[in-house]
Structures are given as C-alpha cells and as structure tokens.
N, C-alpha and C positions, 0 to 999 in steps of 0.2 A: 597653182597647178601648172606643170610644165608639159608641153607637147613636143613630140618628136615624130616627124614624118618619115616614111620609108625612104623617100629620096634622100633626106638628110642622113639617115642611118647608113645608107649605102655609100654616100659621098664621103662621110667623115670616118666611117668605121669598117668599110669593106676590107681594107688591108689587114687590120687587126683581127677581124673575124674570118678572114680568108673566104670571102663570099663570092659566089658567081650567081648572077641574076639569070634565072632559067625561064620563068614565065610570069604572066600577070603584070607586065610592065605598066598597064593602064592604071594600076592601083598604087602608083608611087606616091600619090598625094594622101594616102590613108595615114592617119595620125595615131600615135601611141600616147596614151595618157600616163604620165609618169607621176606617181604619188604613192605614199606609204599607206596603201589601202589593201588589206589582206583579202577583200572581196573582189579585187581586180588584180589578179596576178599578172606580173609583167612577162616573164619568160619561163618556160619549162617544157618537159616532154609532153607528148600528145595526151590530152586530158579532155574528154568530152563532158564530164560531169561538172568540173570546175575549170572551164577553159582558160588558158593563158592568152594574153594578147599576141605573143609570139609563140607559136607551137613548134617544138622541135620533134622531128620524126626521124628515127633511126632504124636500123635493121630489125630490131626486136618489134617495134611498132608495125613495121611493114609486114613482118611474118605473121603477126596477130591478125592484121587486116586481111591478108591473103588467105587465112584459114577460115574466114567467114563465108557463108553462102552468098551468092551474087546479090540477092535482094537486100540482105542485111548490110552487106558491104556498101551498096549504093546509098542506103539509108544513113550509114555512118558518115559517108562523104558529104552528103547533103547537110547533115547536122553540123559537121565541122565547118564547112564553107559558108553556111548561112548564119553562123553566130556573129552577132553585131559587134562583139568585142575583138574579133580576130583581125589582126593587122597584117601579118605575113606568116609564111611557113618556111622553115629551114630544114633541109635534109642533111643528115650527117651519116657517115659510114654507109652511104648508098651509092654504089657504082653506076647504076642505071636508074634514070628517073621513070617511075611508073607512068604509063600513058594516061591512066585515069586521073591521077593527081595533076598532071600537066594540063589536061583538058578542062578539069574543074577550075584550076587556077585561072586559065584564060577566060572561061565562061563567067566566073564570079568576079573577075578582075582583082584577084588576091595575089600579091607578089609572092613568088615562089623562088627560093634560093637554095643553093647547095653550099656546104662549107667543108673545107679540108680539116677543120679542127674536130676533135672528139666532142661529143655532146656535153660532157662535164666541163671541158675547157671553154667551150662556147658560152655556156650558161654562166660560168664564173666571170668571163669577160663582160658579158651583158650586165650582170648584177653590179659589177664595179663601175661600169660606164653609167648606168642609171643612177647609182648612188652619187656619183659626181655631179650629174645633171640636176638632181633635185636637192643637192646639199645646200645648207646655209653658206653664204659667201661673205667675205670681207676683204677689202683692199687696204694694204698697209704700206706706209712709206719706208723704203729701205732697199737693200740689195739682198736677194735670196741666193744662197750658195750651197753647193754640195761639198762639204769639207770632211775628208776621211769617211765618206759614206753617210755623214750626218747632215740633215737639213738645217742650215744656220741662217737666220735672218739678222743682217747687220743693220742696226738703226742708229740714229743720232741726228742732232740738229744740222742744218745746212752749214757746210764748211768744216765739218769734223773729220773728213777724209774717208767717207764710206766707199766711194768709187775707187780712190787710189788704193785702199786696202783690198778691195775686190780684185783689182787688176794685179796686185802683187800675189794674191792667192791663186789666181788663174795662172800666172807665170810659174808658180810653184807646183802646178799640176792639179789644182782643184777646179771645180766646174761651176759655171754660171747658170742659174736657172731663170732669174728675172731681175731686172734693174728698175729701181725707182718705185714701181707700183705693183709688186707681186700680189696676186689674188689667192686667198686661202679658202678652201672648202672643207666643211666639216662632214667627212664621209662616214664616220661612226662616232659614238660617244667619246672616244679617247684620242682620235686622230684628226689632224688638220693636214690636208694636202695642198702644197703651194705650187703655183705655176705662173707663167707669164700671162698678163691680162689679154694680150693680143697674140693670135696664132702667128707663128713664124717670125716673132720679134724677140725671142729669148736670147739671140746671139749679140744683141746690141747693148753697149755699155757707154754711158756718157761720162767723160773725165774732163774736168776743168783744165783748159789750156790745150787739150788735144781734140776736144769735140766728141762726136759720136764714133765709137770704134766697133767694128765687127770682130768680136773675139774668136768666132769660128773661122773666119778668113785668116786671122792673124796666127792662131795657135792650133787650128785643126778641129775636127769634129769632136774630139775628146774633151774640148774646153767647155762644152755646153751640155745641159741635161734638160729634159722636158719638164719633169716634176719631181717632187720629193716630199716626204712627210716632214713637217716642222717639228724639230726636237729641241732647238736651243735658240735663244735670242741673245745677241751680243750688242750691247748698247755702248756706243762711243760717247764719252762725256768729257767736256773741258771743265775740270773740277777746281773749285776754290780750295785754299789751304784748309779751311774748316771742314769742307766736304771730304778731303783726303784723310783728315784725322779721324773722321767718323767711320772709315772703312775698317772692318774686322781684319786684323793683320793675319790671323790664322785661317779663317774660313773664306775671306775675300768678300766681295760685294755681290752676294747671290740673293735672288728673290724669285717670285713667280709672277708671271703676267697672264691674266685671264683673257682668253680670246675665244669668242663663241662658246663660252662655258667650258673651255678646256684650259687647264693650267699648264703653261709653258715655262720652263726654267729660263731665267734671264740673268746675265752677268753684265755688270757695268765695268768698262775698261777706261781708266783715265787716259786722256789724250794729252801728250806733252812732247816737246821737241826731243828727239833722240830715242824715243820708245819704239821698238820694233813691233808694231801692232800685228803683223802677219804671224810672227812667231808666238806672240801672246795669244792670239786667237786660236792657232793650232793647238797650243798647250791647253787652252780652255776647253776645246772640244775633246781632246784626249782625257783630260781630267774629269769632264762630265761623263764620258763613257765609263771611266773607272767607278764613278759614283753610282751609275746605273747598275753596275755589277756588284755594288755593295761595299766598295773600298773608298774610304775617306782619308786622304793623306794627313789632314790636320788631326783627326782622331788618332791615327796611327802614331803621329809625332808625339802627341800628349801621352799616349799609353807608354811609349818607349821612355819618355822623360820621367814618368812616374816610376817605372821599373828601375831606372838608373838611380833615382833618389832613394828608393826603398832599399836598393842593394847596398847603399853606402850608410 
C-alpha cells in the first residue's frame, strides 16, 4: 500500500495540477491511501454517498449546494468535512471561494485548493499520477532513449558501446531519458513507462574516457526527456561467427522480452568495427514502426520474388 500526503502532493504536483493552496494548511500531513480498491475511490467530483479521498467541486456542484435550504446545506457540509476518508478539496471553474467552504476547511483542518485546470483534465492527471505511484516497478541496466518518438532501451554487456551509441544519437537530435539504470513502471496491462531512477538526474550520461557529461548543458533542453513508454529493446551483442550464421538473413534477429508480464519487442545488433550503430538503430526503430503498422519488408520482398518467378 502506498501513501501520499497532501504536502507531498502539493510539492511534487502543484505545477502540473495548477494548484493554489487556499485554506486548511494545518491538514498538510493528511495522507491519501493509493490502492486499487473500488471501495476507496481516489479522486472525483463531489460525492457524498460514495465519497472520494480527493473531492472535486466545480460550478455545477456549487450551484446545487447553493440551491439547498440553509439547514440542509449545513448538514451536507458537515457530512462532507467529517468523512474520515476525505484528504482534501479542489475547486475548479470557481472564480470566488465560498466563505462557508473556506471556514469549514479551516475549522476541520482539511486542505482546500483551487486549480486552473478543468475538472476533467485535473482528474485525468491525478489518475495518471496515482497509476504511476502504485505501479509495479523494475530497474533495468541500459540507456533509455527517445528515438523518433519511440521509447528505446539500449542494452548490452559492459564495453559494447551503449553510452557511445547514446551520445551519437543525442548528437543526431534524439533525446536521453535515463542512463545506466532506468526504472520502468507498469501503468496499465500493456504499457511500461520508463524514467530516470533519481529526480533531476536524467541529463547525465557517463561515457568512458570522457567521464560524466551533462547532455542538457552540452546540447540544450531538447536533448533530454522526462519519461516515455518502452516500445523497443535494442541489444548490442559481440557475436561469434556461429551466432552470426544463426541470424535469419530475411527477418533479422527479432524476439520478445517479457518485462512485468508485458512483451516488449527486442532486436539484437551485432557489434563489430566499422558498423555504424546509430544508423542501424535508427533504421531498426523506423522498421519496427512499419511493422506496427502492418508492413513487413521481408514478406513484401518474398511476395515480389514469387510474383517475378511466376511471371516467367
């Protein structure tokens, strides 16, 4: 079970959620329980029957509350703020904070926020954030890159040139996500999201002979990216002659690697003097993209060859 305090929520996500802390600051230590439990909803619009831990109040909810008689209105406020699962309240599309809500937040020490986002965008952001926090995680050895918009993990034994390849790709305009130990989270049954294990460390790349480089300082902000879905693994391998002969000349050395019960396509690239690995990796990514669209060059080649044979 994962817990997230209101103070942590505001510190780490106030910018993404466009939050302003209005009242109830004494309740910053209140904790949200993050788990896949339908009986304990994480975030949603105002609901007194099945209350969420984070209640979103918009103009429609306020209009409804304002239409109640005073006694019933006060009863609803008491029911809202005395719920033991309530962590905080967020107002959206509300230009002026109702005095009764502010006073109740102060009295019950329930954090009260306002957000510039729409309710739908705020809920979507929170659901994505919560999914990442409670997701299964695994740390893998390699360099995680964004190549042509595709999340690519470069793996291989020590000395195969992973960092040198990553540096060449960055020089060619691609982006670094994490070096050496990227962490991957299973955010849904089919997707793994990869990022740097340590915050604010995704700009650093260690290259033998050069030491640690800050690629953001060297190449600019466009040289790094915070996270990306893992779509392809490229494994660098120093192959023996026997291993080279075993590679399918038409289809290449393709397989699947299972990570957290998700199958990720993997390509093995032979490492040898004179091979331009950056170009090969770029072509591998483009070819993988074509395969995802249903086109296979080897199948097309065989089909055209059969047509040529039959026409003669």
